[in-house]
C-alpha positions in Angstrom: -41.0 76.5 -11.8 -41.5 73.8 -9.1 -41.7 70.3 -10.4 -45.0 68.5 -10.2 -45.7 64.9 -10.9 -48.3 64.2 -13.6 -51.7 63.0 -12.3 -52.4 59.3 -12.5 -55.9 58.6 -13.7 -56.9 55.0 -12.7 -59.4 52.9 -14.7 -63.0 53.2 -13.8 -63.7 49.7 -12.7 -67.4 50.5 -12.0 -68.2 50.3 -15.7 -70.2 47.4 -17.0 -67.2 46.0 -19.0 -65.0 45.7 -15.9 -67.8 44.7 -13.5 -68.6 41.7 -15.7 -65.0 40.5 -16.0 -64.2 37.2 -14.3 -61.4 36.7 -11.8 -58.0 35.8 -13.3 -57.5 32.2 -14.0 -54.3 30.4 -12.8 -52.7 27.1 -13.2 -49.9 25.6 -11.0 -46.4 25.7 -12.3 -45.4 22.1 -13.3 -41.9 22.4 -12.0 -39.3 24.9 -10.8 -38.5 27.4 -13.6 -41.3 26.2 -15.8 -44.7 27.8 -16.3 -48.0 26.5 -17.7 -48.8 26.9 -21.4 -50.7 30.1 -22.3 -49.0 32.0 -19.5 -49.5 35.8 -19.2 -46.4 38.0 -19.5 -46.1 41.4 -18.0 -45.4 44.7 -19.8 -43.9 48.0 -18.6 -47.3 49.6 -18.0 -49.6 49.5 -14.9 -51.5 46.2 -14.9 -54.5 45.2 -12.9 -55.6 41.7 -11.9 -59.1 40.8 -10.7 -58.8 38.6 -7.6 -61.7 37.7 -5.5 -63.8 40.3 -7.3 -61.4 43.1 -6.7 -59.0 44.8 -9.3 -55.5 45.0 -7.8 -52.6 46.8 -9.3 -49.4 44.7 -9.4 -46.5 46.3 -7.5 -42.8 46.1 -8.3 -43.5 45.0 -11.8 -41.1 44.4 -14.6 -41.3 43.5 -18.3 -41.3 39.8 -19.5 -42.2 38.2 -16.1 -45.1 35.9 -15.3 -47.6 36.7 -12.7 -48.0 34.6 -9.6 -50.9 35.0 -7.2 -49.9 34.6 -3.6 -51.9 35.6 -0.5 -54.4 37.3 -2.7 -51.9 39.6 -4.4 -50.3 39.5 -7.9 -46.5 39.3 -8.1 -44.2 39.7 -11.1 -41.8 36.8 -11.0 -38.9 36.0 -13.4 -39.4 32.6 -15.1 -36.2 31.2 -13.4 -37.6 32.1 -10.0 -41.0 30.3 -10.4 -41.4 27.4 -8.0 -43.4 24.2 -8.6 -47.0 24.7 -7.6 -47.0 28.5 -7.9 -50.3 29.9 -9.1 -49.4 31.4 -12.4 -51.8 33.6 -14.3 -52.7 32.3 -17.7 -54.4 33.9 -20.7 -53.1 36.3 -23.3 -55.9 39.0 -23.3 -55.2 42.2 -21.4 -58.4 44.3 -22.0 -60.2 43.1 -18.9 -62.2 40.2 -20.4 -60.0 37.6 -18.7 -59.4 39.5 -15.4 -56.3 41.2 -16.6 -56.2 44.9 -17.7 -53.1 46.9 -19.0 -53.6 50.6 -18.4 -51.6 52.5 -21.0 -51.5 56.3 -21.1 -52.5 56.5 -17.5 -50.8 59.8 -16.7 -52.5 63.1 -17.5 -49.7 64.7 -19.6 -50.3 68.0 -21.3 -49.7 67.2 -24.9 -49.7 69.9 -27.6 -53.0 69.8 -29.3 -52.3 72.4 -31.9 -49.6 70.6 -33.8 -50.1 69.6 -37.5 -50.5 66.0 -38.4 -47.2 66.4 -40.4 -44.2 68.1 -38.9 -40.4 68.0 -39.1 -38.1 66.7 -36.4 -40.6 64.8 -34.3 -38.0 62.3 -33.0 -34.7 63.0 -31.3 -31.5 63.2 -33.3 -28.1 64.8 -33.3 -29.8 68.0 -34.6 -32.4 68.1 -31.8 -32.5 71.1 -29.4 -32.3 69.8 -25.9 -32.6 73.0 -23.9 -36.1 72.4 -22.6 -35.2 68.7 -21.9 -32.4 69.8 -19.7 -34.5 72.3 -17.9 -37.2 69.5 -17.2 -34.4 67.2 -16.0 -33.0 69.8 -13.6 -36.4 70.3 -12.1 -37.0 66.5 -11.9 -33.7 65.8 -10.2 -34.3 68.5 -7.6 -37.6 67.0 -6.8 -36.3 63.4 -6.8 -33.5 64.3 -4.4 -36.1 64.7 -1.6 -39.0 62.6 -2.9 -37.6 59.8 -5.2 -35.0 57.2 -5.8 -32.5 57.9 -8.6 -30.5 55.1 -10.2 -27.6 55.9 -12.5 -26.2 53.4 -15.0 -22.7 54.4 -16.0 -20.3 53.4 -18.8 -16.6 53.8 -18.3 -16.6 57.0 -20.4 -18.0 58.8 -17.3 -14.5 58.3 -15.7 -12.4 59.0 -18.8 -12.7 62.8 -18.5 -11.3 64.9 -15.7 -14.3 67.2 -15.5 -17.1 64.6 -15.9 -15.5 62.4 -13.3 -15.4 65.3 -10.8 -18.9 66.3 -11.8 -20.3 62.8 -11.3 -18.5 62.6 -7.9 -20.1 65.9 -6.9 -23.6 64.7 -7.9 -23.1 61.6 -5.7 -21.8 63.6 -2.7 -24.7 66.1 -3.1 -27.4 63.4 -2.9 -28.5 63.1 -6.5 -27.5 59.4 -6.8 -29.3 56.7 -4.7 -27.8 53.7 -6.5 -25.2 53.1 -9.2 -25.0 50.3 -11.8 -21.9 49.7 -13.9 -19.5 47.2 -15.1 -16.0 46.3 -14.0 -14.5 48.9 -16.4 -16.2 52.0 -14.8 -14.9 51.2 -11.4 -11.5 50.1 -12.6 -10.8 53.2 -14.6 -12.2 55.5 -12.0 -9.8 54.0 -9.5 -7.0 54.1 -12.0 -7.6 57.8 -12.3 -7.2 58.1 -8.5 -3.8 56.3 -8.6 -2.3 57.5 -11.9 -4.5 60.3 -13.3 -5.1 58.1 -16.3 -7.8 55.9 -17.9 -6.5 53.0 -20.0 -3.1 54.7 -19.7 -4.3 58.1 -21.1 -4.2 61.2 -19.0 -7.8 62.0 -18.1 -7.2 65.8 -18.7 -4.6 66.2 -21.4 -5.4 62.9 -23.2 -1.7 62.2 -23.5 -0.7 58.6 -23.4 1.8 57.7 -20.6 4.8 55.4 -20.9 3.7 51.9 -19.8 0.3 53.3 -19.3 -1.3 50.1 -20.4 -0.2 48.6 -17.1 -2.2 51.1 -15.0 -5.6 49.5 -15.0 -4.1 46.0 -14.3 -2.0 47.5 -11.5 -5.2 49.0 -10.1 -7.0 45.7 -10.2 -4.1 44.0 -8.5 -4.0 46.5 -5.7 -7.7 46.1 -5.2 -7.6 42.4 -5.1 -4.7 42.6 -2.6 -6.8 44.8 -0.4 -9.7 42.4 -0.6 -12.5 44.9 -1.2 -13.0 48.4 -2.7 -13.7 49.7 0.8 -10.4 48.4 2.0 -8.6 49.7 -1.1 -9.9 53.2 -0.5 -8.8 53.0 3.1 -5.4 51.4 2.4 -4.4 53.9 -0.2 -6.2 56.9 1.3 -8.1 57.6 -1.9 -10.0 60.9 -1.6 -11.5 61.5 -5.1 -13.5 59.7 -7.7 -16.8 58.0 -8.3 -16.1 54.9 -6.3 -14.8 56.8 -3.3 -17.9 59.1 -3.4 -20.3 56.2 -3.4 -18.5 54.5 -0.5 -18.4 57.7 1.5 -22.1 58.4 0.9 -23.1 54.7 1.3 -24.5 54.7 -2.2 -24.9 51.0 -3.3 -23.0 50.0 -6.4 -23.9 47.0 -8.5 -20.9 46.1 -10.7 -21.9 43.4 -13.3 -19.1 41.6 -14.9 -18.7 40.5 -18.5 -16.7 38.0 -20.5 -14.1 40.5 -21.5 -13.2 41.8 -18.0 -9.7 41.9 -16.6 -9.4 40.9 -13.0 -12.1 41.6 -12.1 -12.2 43.9 -9.1 -13.5 42.5 -5.8 -17.2 42.9 -5.6 -17.9 42.5 -9.3 -20.6 39.9 -10.0 -19.4 37.1 -12.2 -22.8 35.4 -12.3 -25.1 37.3 -14.6 -28.2 36.1 -12.7 -26.8 37.2 -9.4 -26.0 40.6 -11.0 -29.6 40.8 -12.3 -31.1 40.0 -8.9 -28.9 42.7 -7.3 -29.9 45.3 -9.9 -33.5 44.3 -9.5 -33.4 45.1 -5.8 -32.9 48.8 -6.8 -35.0 49.0 -9.9 -37.9 47.9 -7.7 -37.4 51.3 -5.9 -36.3 53.5 -8.8 -38.4 56.5 -9.7 -35.8 58.0 -12.2 -33.1 56.1 -14.1 -30.3 57.8 -16.1 -28.2 55.7 -18.3 -24.9 57.1 -19.7 -22.9 55.5 -22.6 -23.4 51.8 -21.9 -25.7 50.0 -24.3 -26.0 46.6 -22.8 -26.3 47.8 -19.2 -28.9 50.3 -20.4 -31.0 47.6 -22.1 -30.7 45.3 -19.1 -31.9 48.0 -16.7 -34.6 49.2 -19.0 -36.0 45.7 -19.3 -36.4 45.4 -15.6 -37.8 48.8 -14.9 -41.6 49.5 -15.2 -43.1 52.8 -16.4 -44.7 53.4 -13.0 -44.0 53.1 -9.3 -46.3 53.1 -6.3 -44.9 55.5 -3.7 -46.8 56.2 -0.5 -50.0 54.7 -2.0 -49.8 57.0 -5.1 -49.0 55.8 -8.6 -46.4 57.9 -10.2 -44.4 57.6 -13.4 -40.8 56.3 -13.6 -38.6 58.6 -15.7 -36.0 56.8 -17.8 -33.3 58.7 -19.7 -30.7 57.3 -22.1 -27.7 59.4 -23.0 -25.2 58.6 -25.7 -23.5 60.2 -28.7 -24.9 57.5 -30.9 -28.5 57.7 -32.2 -28.4 54.0 -32.6 -27.7 53.3 -29.0 -30.4 55.6 -27.5 -33.0 54.1 -29.9 -32.0 50.5 -29.2 -33.9 50.5 -25.9 -37.1 51.5 -27.6 -36.6 48.6 -29.9 -36.5 46.3 -26.9 -39.8 47.4 -25.5 -39.0 50.3 -23.1 -41.2 52.8 -24.9 -41.2 55.3 -22.0 -37.5 56.1 -22.3 -36.4 59.6 -23.2 -33.0 60.3 -24.9 -30.3 62.9 -25.1 -28.0 62.5 -28.1 -24.9 64.1 -26.8 -21.4 63.6 -25.4 -22.0 62.1 -22.0 -19.1 64.0 -20.4 -20.7 67.3 -21.4 -24.1 66.0 -20.2 -22.8 65.3 -16.7 -20.9 68.5 -16.4 -24.0 70.4 -17.5 -26.1 68.7 -14.8 -23.6 69.4 -12.1 -23.1 73.0 -12.9 -26.8 73.7 -13.0 -27.8 71.6 -10.0 -25.0 72.7 -7.8 -24.4 76.2 -9.1 -20.8 75.5 -10.2 -21.3 77.0 -13.6 
């Protein structure tokens, strides 16, 4: 079955309720990084702002931002990026009465109308059957390859297994990855696998620990720092496999955000969290599908800056957001943080990646 995006049904702004709404009210920011009292904060949903008598959908939105009106258009701006004098929207109402309207349930999804009010297993768990979820994801990714922008968020577990590492590399080379977010660990252990066939000193196929294997990731980092960049490292050592090599070969941007526990780190890893956030934001602005594998904090960070919709070619479409982890707690954590549109697979992420690659590329 060919994938088809759900229809977006915009609000009817000709009704009396909306026609009588005032324009949004703004107040100037008193100083850089500080906004007026009673500021309005954005959600993940499509939001309209009445400006000069016209309802305008905010583009490139993200949760927990303020809205700045500039040149007659609304812009979602992080608090830290607000400049003194910016026209910041104020008011906490979002039903249209103050010139702000949040449009929830905007997509015409075909829900089942014949289900009982009470039913078992309505939420995902370890016991959930994911067969139909996989089939929908296969169709979605085939569509997105030509029409969308897919961001992957990877934990190091993606590189710990021989088959999943190869599968992820194949997906990158085949055009199913448009940008990749990770930490220092994912790139380090992927490159360690290229040099030593290990991750944290353990063979990525047999799982046997190697003598002095605990040196391998540090040796990898040292070589990378000596080369000066990951691109130079791949060239200097003629690396021909792995996730990092595939991204560099396909010009897939990687945002590697550092943490307090990192060794090294590798060259190119962001040590400033706000620089990392800005770098990630450049790609979540374009994302139409996001897939997060076994990395709780990076998943939450990405989810909190990804809206539930995207405007592509003048058409409003949903942004699909998937979390994949063996832990029910991890996949549910993002919903607790406000990203209600996320869908989850509770499974071993290595098996998940191999499944995708085999079905999408016919290698099964």
